[in-house]
PDB file of N, CA, C, O and CB in Angstrom:
ATOM      1  N   MET A   1      -1.108  -9.981   4.468  1.00  0.00           N
ATOM      2  CA  MET A   1      -0.929  -9.205   4.404  1.00  0.00           C
ATOM      3  C   MET A   1      -1.467  -7.972   3.061  1.00  0.00           C
ATOM      4  O   MET A   1      -1.921  -6.828   3.085  1.00  0.00           O
ATOM      5  CB  MET A   1       0.026  -9.590   4.723  1.00  0.00           C
ATOM      6  N   VAL A   2      -1.139  -8.883   2.067  1.00  0.00           N
ATOM      7  CA  VAL A   2      -1.854  -8.074   1.288  1.00  0.00           C
ATOM      8  C   VAL A   2      -2.981  -7.480   1.075  1.00  0.00           C
ATOM      9  O   VAL A   2      -3.173  -6.647   0.188  1.00  0.00           O
ATOM     10  CB  VAL A   2      -1.820  -8.360   0.677  1.00  0.00           C
ATOM     11  N   SER A   3      -3.964  -7.959   2.049  1.00  0.00           N
ATOM     12  CA  SER A   3      -5.647  -7.145   2.477  1.00  0.00           C
ATOM     13  C   SER A   3      -5.455  -5.713   2.908  1.00  0.00           C
ATOM     14  O   SER A   3      -6.230  -4.762   2.800  1.00  0.00           O
ATOM     15  CB  SER A   3      -6.555  -7.928   3.983  1.00  0.00           C
ATOM     16  N   TYR A   4      -3.800  -5.804   3.610  1.00  0.00           N
ATOM     17  CA  TYR A   4      -4.175  -4.437   4.184  1.00  0.00           C
ATOM     18  C   TYR A   4      -3.255  -3.234   2.952  1.00  0.00           C
ATOM     19  O   TYR A   4      -2.393  -2.389   3.194  1.00  0.00           O
ATOM     20  CB  TYR A   4      -3.501  -4.350   6.172  1.00  0.00           C
ATOM     21  N   PHE A   5      -3.684  -3.503   2.079  1.00  0.00           N
ATOM     22  CA  PHE A   5      -3.523  -2.873   1.070  1.00  0.00           C
ATOM     23  C   PHE A   5      -5.265  -2.256   0.349  1.00  0.00           C
ATOM     24  O   PHE A   5      -5.465  -1.059   0.144  1.00  0.00           O
ATOM     25  CB  PHE A   5      -2.588  -3.941   0.191  1.00  0.00           C
ATOM     26  N   GLU A   6      -6.079  -3.088   0.132  1.00  0.00           N
ATOM     27  CA  GLU A   6      -7.409  -2.684   0.018  1.00  0.00           C
ATOM     28  C   GLU A   6      -7.774  -1.694   0.531  1.00  0.00           C
ATOM     29  O   GLU A   6      -7.947  -1.448   1.724  1.00  0.00           O
ATOM     30  CB  GLU A   6      -8.155  -3.411   0.356  1.00  0.00           C
ATOM     31  N   PHE A   7      -7.995  -0.667  -0.946  1.00  0.00           N
ATOM     32  CA  PHE A   7      -8.420   1.189  -0.883  1.00  0.00           C
ATOM     33  C   PHE A   7     -10.094   1.349  -1.337  1.00  0.00           C
ATOM     34  O   PHE A   7     -10.721   2.394  -1.516  1.00  0.00           O
ATOM     35  CB  PHE A   7      -7.259   2.331  -2.373  1.00  0.00           C
ATOM     36  N   GLU A   8     -10.487   0.176  -1.433  1.00  0.00           N
ATOM     37  CA  GLU A   8     -12.057   0.368  -2.373  1.00  0.00           C
ATOM     38  C   GLU A   8     -13.429   1.041  -0.766  1.00  0.00           C
ATOM     39  O   GLU A   8     -14.500   1.632  -0.903  1.00  0.00           O
ATOM     40  CB  GLU A   8     -12.756  -2.110  -3.314  1.00  0.00           C
ATOM     41  N   HIS A   9     -12.763   0.619   0.465  1.00  0.00           N
ATOM     42  CA  HIS A   9     -13.686   1.478   1.744  1.00  0.00           C
ATOM     43  C   HIS A   9     -13.451   2.662   2.443  1.00  0.00           C
ATOM     44  O   HIS A   9     -14.010   3.133   3.434  1.00  0.00           O
ATOM     45  CB  HIS A   9     -13.805   0.775   2.846  1.00  0.00           C
ATOM     46  N   LEU A  10     -11.907   3.326   1.294  1.00  0.00           N
ATOM     47  CA  LEU A  10     -11.563   4.601   1.273  1.00  0.00           C
ATOM     48  C   LEU A  10     -12.396   5.829   0.630  1.00  0.00           C
ATOM     49  O   LEU A  10     -12.982   5.875  -0.452  1.00  0.00           O
ATOM     50  CB  LEU A  10     -10.454   4.523   0.743  1.00  0.00           C
ATOM     51  N   PRO A  11     -12.272   6.741   1.569  1.00  0.00           N
ATOM     52  CA  PRO A  11     -12.887   8.540   0.705  1.00  0.00           C
ATOM     53  C   PRO A  11     -11.922   7.966  -0.528  1.00  0.00           C
ATOM     54  O   PRO A  11     -10.924   7.252  -0.440  1.00  0.00           O
ATOM     55  CB  PRO A  11     -12.176  10.801   1.688  1.00  0.00           C
ATOM     56  N   PRO A  12     -12.595   8.551  -1.762  1.00  0.00           N
ATOM     57  CA  PRO A  12     -12.369   9.095  -2.558  1.00  0.00           C
ATOM     58  C   PRO A  12     -10.502   9.877  -2.452  1.00  0.00           C
ATOM     59  O   PRO A  12      -9.544   9.113  -2.564  1.00  0.00           O
ATOM     60  CB  PRO A  12     -13.647   9.860  -2.579  1.00  0.00           C
ATOM     61  N   LYS A  13     -10.337  11.032  -2.288  1.00  0.00           N
ATOM     62  CA  LYS A  13      -9.231  11.670  -1.923  1.00  0.00           C
ATOM     63  C   LYS A  13      -7.908  10.810  -1.197  1.00  0.00           C
ATOM     64  O   LYS A  13      -6.714  11.089  -1.310  1.00  0.00           O
ATOM     65  CB  LYS A  13      -9.771  12.685  -1.061  1.00  0.00           C
ATOM     66  N   LEU A  14      -8.659   9.433  -0.250  1.00  0.00           N
ATOM     67  CA  LEU A  14      -7.591   9.021   0.272  1.00  0.00           C
ATOM     68  C   LEU A  14      -7.064   7.846  -0.240  1.00  0.00           C
ATOM     69  O   LEU A  14      -5.940   7.345  -0.222  1.00  0.00           O
ATOM     70  CB  LEU A  14      -7.749   8.944   1.450  1.00  0.00           C
ATOM     71  N   GLN A  15      -8.371   7.452  -0.801  1.00  0.00           N
ATOM     72  CA  GLN A  15      -7.903   6.144  -2.520  1.00  0.00           C
ATOM     73  C   GLN A  15      -6.632   6.336  -3.058  1.00  0.00           C
ATOM     74  O   GLN A  15      -5.671   5.568  -3.034  1.00  0.00           O
ATOM     75  CB  GLN A  15      -8.928   6.424  -4.227  1.00  0.00           C
ATOM     76  N   ALA A  16      -6.733   7.442  -3.543  1.00  0.00           N
ATOM     77  CA  ALA A  16      -5.956   8.130  -4.107  1.00  0.00           C
ATOM     78  C   ALA A  16      -4.386   8.164  -4.215  1.00  0.00           C
ATOM     79  O   ALA A  16      -3.576   8.255  -5.137  1.00  0.00           O
ATOM     80  CB  ALA A  16      -6.332   8.971  -3.755  1.00  0.00           C
ATOM     81  N   ALA A  17      -4.328   8.034  -2.682  1.00  0.00           N
ATOM     82  CA  ALA A  17      -2.782   7.668  -1.803  1.00  0.00           C
ATOM     83  C   ALA A  17      -2.579   6.693  -1.886  1.00  0.00           C
ATOM     84  O   ALA A  17      -1.555   6.198  -2.355  1.00  0.00           O
ATOM     85  CB  ALA A  17      -2.531   7.810  -0.425  1.00  0.00           C
ATOM     86  N   SER A  18      -3.710   6.029  -1.354  1.00  0.00           N
ATOM     87  CA  SER A  18      -3.346   3.975  -0.992  1.00  0.00           C
ATOM     88  C   SER A  18      -3.422   3.379  -2.426  1.00  0.00           C
ATOM     89  O   SER A  18      -3.163   2.177  -2.495  1.00  0.00           O
ATOM     90  CB  SER A  18      -4.940   2.843   0.207  1.00  0.00           C
ATOM     91  N   LYS A  19      -3.901   4.360  -4.195  1.00  0.00           N
ATOM     92  CA  LYS A  19      -4.153   2.568  -4.557  1.00  0.00           C
ATOM     93  C   LYS A  19      -2.344   2.347  -5.201  1.00  0.00           C
ATOM     94  O   LYS A  19      -1.730   1.281  -5.152  1.00  0.00           O
ATOM     95  CB  LYS A  19      -5.901   2.146  -6.338  1.00  0.00           C
ATOM     96  N   PRO A  20      -1.769   3.741  -5.799  1.00  0.00           N
ATOM     97  CA  PRO A  20      -0.033   3.640  -5.825  1.00  0.00           C
ATOM     98  C   PRO A  20       0.485   1.692  -5.260  1.00  0.00           C
ATOM     99  O   PRO A  20       0.850   0.666  -5.835  1.00  0.00           O
ATOM    100  CB  PRO A  20       0.737   5.215  -4.205  1.00  0.00           C
ATOM    101  N   CYS A  21       0.252   2.058  -4.096  1.00  0.00           N
ATOM    102  CA  CYS A  21       1.100   1.333  -2.922  1.00  0.00           C
ATOM    103  C   CYS A  21       0.341  -0.315  -2.972  1.00  0.00           C
ATOM    104  O   CYS A  21       0.708  -1.366  -2.446  1.00  0.00           O
ATOM    105  CB  CYS A  21       0.843   2.306  -1.095  1.00  0.00           C
ATOM    106  N   HIS A  22      -1.024   0.050  -3.968  1.00  0.00           N
ATOM    107  CA  HIS A  22      -1.521  -1.736  -3.355  1.00  0.00           C
ATOM    108  C   HIS A  22      -1.424  -2.053  -4.886  1.00  0.00           C
ATOM    109  O   HIS A  22      -1.495  -3.265  -5.090  1.00  0.00           O
ATOM    110  CB  HIS A  22      -3.563  -2.171  -2.371  1.00  0.00           C
ATOM    111  N   ASP A  23      -1.246  -1.113  -6.292  1.00  0.00           N
ATOM    112  CA  ASP A  23      -0.638  -2.038  -7.614  1.00  0.00           C
ATOM    113  C   ASP A  23       0.408  -2.107  -7.524  1.00  0.00           C
ATOM    114  O   ASP A  23       0.741  -3.072  -8.212  1.00  0.00           O
ATOM    115  CB  ASP A  23      -0.756  -1.688  -8.953  1.00  0.00           C
ATOM    116  N   LEU A  24       1.689  -1.444  -6.847  1.00  0.00           N
ATOM    117  CA  LEU A  24       2.758  -2.072  -6.618  1.00  0.00           C
ATOM    118  C   LEU A  24       3.090  -3.365  -6.041  1.00  0.00           C
ATOM    119  O   LEU A  24       3.697  -4.334  -6.496  1.00  0.00           O
ATOM    120  CB  LEU A  24       3.225  -1.415  -6.115  1.00  0.00           C
ATOM    121  N   ALA A  25       2.330  -3.044  -4.509  1.00  0.00           N
ATOM    122  CA  ALA A  25       2.225  -4.802  -3.716  1.00  0.00           C
ATOM    123  C   ALA A  25       1.451  -5.774  -4.882  1.00  0.00           C
ATOM    124  O   ALA A  25       2.127  -6.734  -5.253  1.00  0.00           O
ATOM    125  CB  ALA A  25       0.940  -4.846  -1.901  1.00  0.00           C
ATOM    126  N   HIS A  26       0.525  -5.674  -5.305  1.00  0.00           N
ATOM    127  CA  HIS A  26       0.466  -6.572  -6.270  1.00  0.00           C
ATOM    128  C   HIS A  26       1.494  -7.436  -6.741  1.00  0.00           C
ATOM    129  O   HIS A  26       1.820  -8.602  -6.517  1.00  0.00           O
ATOM    130  CB  HIS A  26       0.117  -6.021  -7.131  1.00  0.00           C
ATOM    131  N   GLU A  27       2.231  -5.767  -8.038  1.00  0.00           N
ATOM    132  CA  GLU A  27       2.736  -6.237  -8.781  1.00  0.00           C
ATOM    133  C   GLU A  27       4.132  -6.838  -8.836  1.00  0.00           C
ATOM    134  O   GLU A  27       4.865  -7.467  -9.600  1.00  0.00           O
ATOM    135  CB  GLU A  27       2.515  -5.590  -9.378  1.00  0.00           C
ATOM    136  N   MET A  28       4.094  -6.062  -7.044  1.00  0.00           N
ATOM    137  CA  MET A  28       5.556  -7.201  -6.511  1.00  0.00           C
ATOM    138  C   MET A  28       5.167  -8.564  -5.745  1.00  0.00           C
ATOM    139  O   MET A  28       6.091  -9.260  -5.324  1.00  0.00           O
ATOM    140  CB  MET A  28       6.680  -6.338  -5.203  1.00  0.00           C
ATOM    141  N   ILE A  29       4.339  -8.816  -5.625  1.00  0.00           N
ATOM    142  CA  ILE A  29       4.189 -10.681  -5.205  1.00  0.00           C
ATOM    143  C   ILE A  29       3.654 -11.405  -6.430  1.00  0.00           C
ATOM    144  O   ILE A  29       3.120 -12.471  -6.125  1.00  0.00           O
ATOM    145  CB  ILE A  29       2.885 -11.111  -3.786  1.00  0.00           C
ATOM    146  N   GLU A  30       3.645 -11.083  -7.944  1.00  0.00           N
ATOM    147  CA  GLU A  30       3.143 -11.945  -8.719  1.00  0.00           C
ATOM    148  C   GLU A  30       4.935 -12.081  -9.561  1.00  0.00           C
ATOM    149  O   GLU A  30       5.366 -13.178  -9.918  1.00  0.00           O
ATOM    150  CB  GLU A  30       1.527 -11.306  -9.644  1.00  0.00           C
ATOM    151  N   GLN A  31       5.972 -10.407  -9.792  1.00  0.00           N
ATOM    152  CA  GLN A  31       7.102 -10.760  -9.311  1.00  0.00           C
ATOM    153  C   GLN A  31       8.422 -11.658  -9.060  1.00  0.00           C
ATOM    154  O   GLN A  31       9.439 -12.098  -9.596  1.00  0.00           O
ATOM    155  CB  GLN A  31       6.831 -10.680  -8.854  1.00  0.00           C
ATOM    156  N   LEU A  32       7.768 -11.620  -8.008  1.00  0.00           N
ATOM    157  CA  LEU A  32       9.381 -11.692  -7.309  1.00  0.00           C
ATOM    158  C   LEU A  32       8.846 -13.057  -5.848  1.00  0.00           C
ATOM    159  O   LEU A  32       7.909 -13.165  -5.057  1.00  0.00           O
ATOM    160  CB  LEU A  32      10.092  -9.404  -6.397  1.00  0.00           C
ATOM    161  N   PRO A  33      10.260 -13.946  -6.226  1.00  0.00           N
ATOM    162  CA  PRO A  33       9.993 -14.582  -4.989  1.00  0.00           C
ATOM    163  C   PRO A  33       9.223 -14.916  -3.872  1.00  0.00           C
ATOM    164  O   PRO A  33       9.954 -14.403  -3.025  1.00  0.00           O
ATOM    165  CB  PRO A  33      10.431 -14.382  -4.656  1.00  0.00           C
ATOM    166  N   ASP A  34       8.032 -15.525  -3.052  1.00  0.00           N
ATOM    167  CA  ASP A  34       8.050 -15.355  -1.455  1.00  0.00           C
ATOM    168  C   ASP A  34       8.743 -15.678  -0.646  1.00  0.00           C
ATOM    169  O   ASP A  34       8.691 -16.845  -0.257  1.00  0.00           O
ATOM    170  CB  ASP A  34       7.305 -15.720  -0.912  1.00  0.00           C
ATOM    171  N   GLY A  35       9.269 -15.151  -0.324  1.00  0.00           N
ATOM    172  CA  GLY A  35      10.146 -15.017   0.792  1.00  0.00           C
ATOM    173  C   GLY A  35      10.879 -13.754   1.691  1.00  0.00           C
ATOM    174  O   GLY A  35      10.806 -12.576   1.341  1.00  0.00           O
ATOM    175  N   PRO A  36      11.410 -14.104   2.597  1.00  0.00           N
ATOM    176  CA  PRO A  36      11.827 -13.121   3.905  1.00  0.00           C
ATOM    177  C   PRO A  36      11.842 -11.452   3.196  1.00  0.00           C
ATOM    178  O   PRO A  36      11.308 -10.452   3.676  1.00  0.00           O
ATOM    179  CB  PRO A  36      13.734 -13.648   4.635  1.00  0.00           C
ATOM    180  N   GLU A  37      12.491 -11.541   2.148  1.00  0.00           N
ATOM    181  CA  GLU A  37      12.673 -10.290   1.616  1.00  0.00           C
ATOM    182  C   GLU A  37      11.691  -9.483   0.887  1.00  0.00           C
ATOM    183  O   GLU A  37      11.670  -8.255   0.812  1.00  0.00           O
ATOM    184  CB  GLU A  37      13.589 -10.397   0.907  1.00  0.00           C
ATOM    185  N   LEU A  38      10.840 -10.365   0.333  1.00  0.00           N
ATOM    186  CA  LEU A  38       9.163  -9.658   0.102  1.00  0.00           C
ATOM    187  C   LEU A  38       8.422  -9.428   1.146  1.00  0.00           C
ATOM    188  O   LEU A  38       7.440  -8.685   1.159  1.00  0.00           O
ATOM    189  CB  LEU A  38       8.151 -10.502  -0.674  1.00  0.00           C
ATOM    190  N   THR A  39       8.883 -10.089   2.118  1.00  0.00           N
ATOM    191  CA  THR A  39       7.064  -9.519   3.494  1.00  0.00           C
ATOM    192  C   THR A  39       8.479  -8.471   4.395  1.00  0.00           C
ATOM    193  O   THR A  39       8.170  -8.096   5.526  1.00  0.00           O
ATOM    194  CB  THR A  39       5.807 -11.853   5.370  1.00  0.00           C
ATOM    195  N   ALA A  40       9.625  -8.141   3.983  1.00  0.00           N
ATOM    196  CA  ALA A  40       9.834  -7.032   4.619  1.00  0.00           C
ATOM    197  C   ALA A  40       9.497  -5.761   3.785  1.00  0.00           C
ATOM    198  O   ALA A  40       9.104  -4.703   4.277  1.00  0.00           O
ATOM    199  CB  ALA A  40      11.145  -7.066   5.059  1.00  0.00           C
ATOM    200  N   GLY A  41       9.722  -6.022   2.325  1.00  0.00           N
ATOM    201  CA  GLY A  41       9.798  -5.206   1.280  1.00  0.00           C
ATOM    202  C   GLY A  41       8.104  -4.486   1.387  1.00  0.00           C
ATOM    203  O   GLY A  41       7.849  -3.287   1.503  1.00  0.00           O
ATOM    204  N   LEU A  42       7.171  -5.563   1.311  1.00  0.00           N
ATOM    205  CA  LEU A  42       5.520  -5.424   1.476  1.00  0.00           C
ATOM    206  C   LEU A  42       5.352  -4.532   2.643  1.00  0.00           C
ATOM    207  O   LEU A  42       4.730  -3.473   2.556  1.00  0.00           O
ATOM    208  CB  LEU A  42       4.665  -6.935   1.783  1.00  0.00           C
ATOM    209  N   ARG A  43       5.994  -5.022   3.918  1.00  0.00           N
ATOM    210  CA  ARG A  43       5.903  -4.090   5.767  1.00  0.00           C
ATOM    211  C   ARG A  43       6.461  -2.584   4.876  1.00  0.00           C
ATOM    212  O   ARG A  43       5.706  -1.614   4.942  1.00  0.00           O
ATOM    213  CB  ARG A  43       7.655  -4.929   7.682  1.00  0.00           C
ATOM    214  N   LYS A  44       7.554  -2.470   4.206  1.00  0.00           N
ATOM    215  CA  LYS A  44       8.048  -1.097   4.063  1.00  0.00           C
ATOM    216  C   LYS A  44       6.968  -0.490   3.985  1.00  0.00           C
ATOM    217  O   LYS A  44       6.641   0.361   4.813  1.00  0.00           O
ATOM    218  CB  LYS A  44       8.925  -0.759   2.985  1.00  0.00           C
ATOM    219  N   LEU A  45       6.165  -0.867   2.868  1.00  0.00           N
ATOM    220  CA  LEU A  45       5.767  -0.093   1.728  1.00  0.00           C
ATOM    221  C   LEU A  45       4.477  -0.717   2.589  1.00  0.00           C
ATOM    222  O   LEU A  45       5.446  -0.389   3.274  1.00  0.00           O
ATOM    223  CB  LEU A  45       6.265  -0.373  -0.110  1.00  0.00           C
ATOM    224  N   LEU A  46       3.493  -1.186   3.170  1.00  0.00           N
ATOM    225  CA  LEU A  46       2.914  -0.774   4.195  1.00  0.00           C
ATOM    226  C   LEU A  46       3.009   0.166   5.044  1.00  0.00           C
ATOM    227  O   LEU A  46       2.105   0.383   5.851  1.00  0.00           O
ATOM    228  CB  LEU A  46       2.893  -1.391   4.658  1.00  0.00           C
ATOM    229  N   GLU A  47       3.833   0.690   5.009  1.00  0.00           N
ATOM    230  CA  GLU A  47       4.037   1.430   6.423  1.00  0.00           C
ATOM    231  C   GLU A  47       4.727   3.078   5.009  1.00  0.00           C
ATOM    232  O   GLU A  47       4.952   4.193   5.479  1.00  0.00           O
ATOM    233  CB  GLU A  47       5.748   0.223   8.092  1.00  0.00           C
ATOM    234  N   ALA A  48       4.818   2.941   4.251  1.00  0.00           N
ATOM    235  CA  ALA A  48       5.096   3.872   3.709  1.00  0.00           C
ATOM    236  C   ALA A  48       3.676   4.578   2.910  1.00  0.00           C
ATOM    237  O   ALA A  48       3.523   5.763   2.612  1.00  0.00           O
ATOM    238  CB  ALA A  48       6.233   3.440   2.949  1.00  0.00           C
ATOM    239  N   LYS A  49       2.410   3.053   2.611  1.00  0.00           N
ATOM    240  CA  LYS A  49       1.040   3.456   2.389  1.00  0.00           C
ATOM    241  C   LYS A  49       0.551   4.527   3.729  1.00  0.00           C
ATOM    242  O   LYS A  49      -0.159   5.533   3.739  1.00  0.00           O
ATOM    243  CB  LYS A  49       0.073   1.972   2.279  1.00  0.00           C
ATOM    244  N   ASP A  50       1.131   3.949   4.581  1.00  0.00           N
ATOM    245  CA  ASP A  50       0.219   4.466   6.112  1.00  0.00           C
ATOM    246  C   ASP A  50       0.516   5.533   6.231  1.00  0.00           C
ATOM    247  O   ASP A  50      -0.201   6.228   6.951  1.00  0.00           O
ATOM    248  CB  ASP A  50       0.456   3.855   7.574  1.00  0.00           C
ATOM    249  N   CYS A  51       1.838   6.210   5.507  1.00  0.00           N
ATOM    250  CA  CYS A  51       2.132   8.061   6.130  1.00  0.00           C
ATOM    251  C   CYS A  51       1.144   8.486   5.328  1.00  0.00           C
ATOM    252  O   CYS A  51       0.105   9.049   5.671  1.00  0.00           O
ATOM    253  CB  CYS A  51       3.852   9.103   5.780  1.00  0.00           C
ATOM    254  N   PHE A  52       1.635   8.093   3.847  1.00  0.00           N
ATOM    255  CA  PHE A  52       0.586   8.353   2.252  1.00  0.00           C
ATOM    256  C   PHE A  52      -1.004   8.863   2.719  1.00  0.00           C
ATOM    257  O   PHE A  52      -1.539   9.969   2.787  1.00  0.00           O
ATOM    258  CB  PHE A  52       0.306   6.462   1.163  1.00  0.00           C
ATOM    259  N   VAL A  53      -1.344   7.815   2.929  1.00  0.00           N
ATOM    260  CA  VAL A  53      -2.276   8.057   3.918  1.00  0.00           C
ATOM    261  C   VAL A  53      -2.786   9.581   4.853  1.00  0.00           C
ATOM    262  O   VAL A  53      -3.575  10.409   4.397  1.00  0.00           O
ATOM    263  CB  VAL A  53      -1.782   7.159   4.729  1.00  0.00           C
ATOM    264  N   ARG A  54      -2.233   9.655   5.990  1.00  0.00           N
ATOM    265  CA  ARG A  54      -1.932  10.454   6.994  1.00  0.00           C
ATOM    266  C   ARG A  54      -1.877  11.809   6.550  1.00  0.00           C
ATOM    267  O   ARG A  54      -2.495  12.638   7.217  1.00  0.00           O
ATOM    268  CB  ARG A  54      -0.791  10.066   7.592  1.00  0.00           C
ATOM    269  N   ALA A  55      -1.058  12.289   5.240  1.00  0.00           N
ATOM    270  CA  ALA A  55      -0.575  12.752   4.717  1.00  0.00           C
ATOM    271  C   ALA A  55      -1.560  13.486   4.106  1.00  0.00           C
ATOM    272  O   ALA A  55      -1.775  14.647   4.454  1.00  0.00           O
ATOM    273  CB  ALA A  55       0.173  12.146   4.278  1.00  0.00           C
ATOM    274  N   ALA A  56      -2.291  12.851   3.086  1.00  0.00           N
ATOM    275  CA  ALA A  56      -3.800  12.814   2.534  1.00  0.00           C
ATOM    276  C   ALA A  56      -5.066  13.685   2.831  1.00  0.00           C
ATOM    277  O   ALA A  56      -5.856  14.423   2.241  1.00  0.00           O
ATOM    278  CB  ALA A  56      -4.246  11.654   2.853  1.00  0.00           C
ATOM    279  N   LEU A  57      -4.769  13.095   4.300  1.00  0.00           N
ATOM    280  CA  LEU A  57      -5.629  13.294   5.695  1.00  0.00           C
ATOM    281  C   LEU A  57      -5.465  15.352   5.341  1.00  0.00           C
ATOM    282  O   LEU A  57      -6.138  16.109   4.641  1.00  0.00           O
ATOM    283  CB  LEU A  57      -4.493  12.339   7.730  1.00  0.00           C
ATOM    284  N   ASP A  58      -4.489  15.532   6.058  1.00  0.00           N
ATOM    285  CA  ASP A  58      -4.202  16.885   5.511  1.00  0.00           C
ATOM    286  C   ASP A  58      -4.406  17.939   4.532  1.00  0.00           C
ATOM    287  O   ASP A  58      -3.988  19.095   4.595  1.00  0.00           O
ATOM    288  CB  ASP A  58      -3.493  16.856   5.393  1.00  0.00           C
ATOM    289  N   LYS A  59      -5.234  17.290   3.443  1.00  0.00           N
ATOM    290  CA  LYS A  59      -4.994  17.950   1.868  1.00  0.00           C
ATOM    291  C   LYS A  59      -6.008  18.419   2.064  1.00  0.00           C
ATOM    292  O   LYS A  59      -6.933  17.964   2.737  1.00  0.00           O
ATOM    293  CB  LYS A  59      -4.816  17.169   0.412  1.00  0.00           C
ATOM    294  N   PRO A  60      -5.904  19.950   1.163  1.00  0.00           N
ATOM    295  CA  PRO A  60      -7.385  20.151   1.591  1.00  0.00           C
ATOM    296  C   PRO A  60      -8.496  19.905   0.610  1.00  0.00           C
ATOM    297  O   PRO A  60      -9.668  20.065   0.952  1.00  0.00           O
ATOM    298  CB  PRO A  60      -7.573  21.521   2.022  1.00  0.00           C
TER     299      PRO A  60
END
């Protein structure tokens, strides 16, 4: 799942919306034990990241 947080392939304005989620995902993976709650949290963060990137598409 962590690969879905990669952002380098995106245009710069979309990278700015995606990178903070990438960083947070990696931080949580390092700090928390693996398990269903971590997976659920990452899934929700991924959904949020997708929303943020779509919102950035509308930014002039």
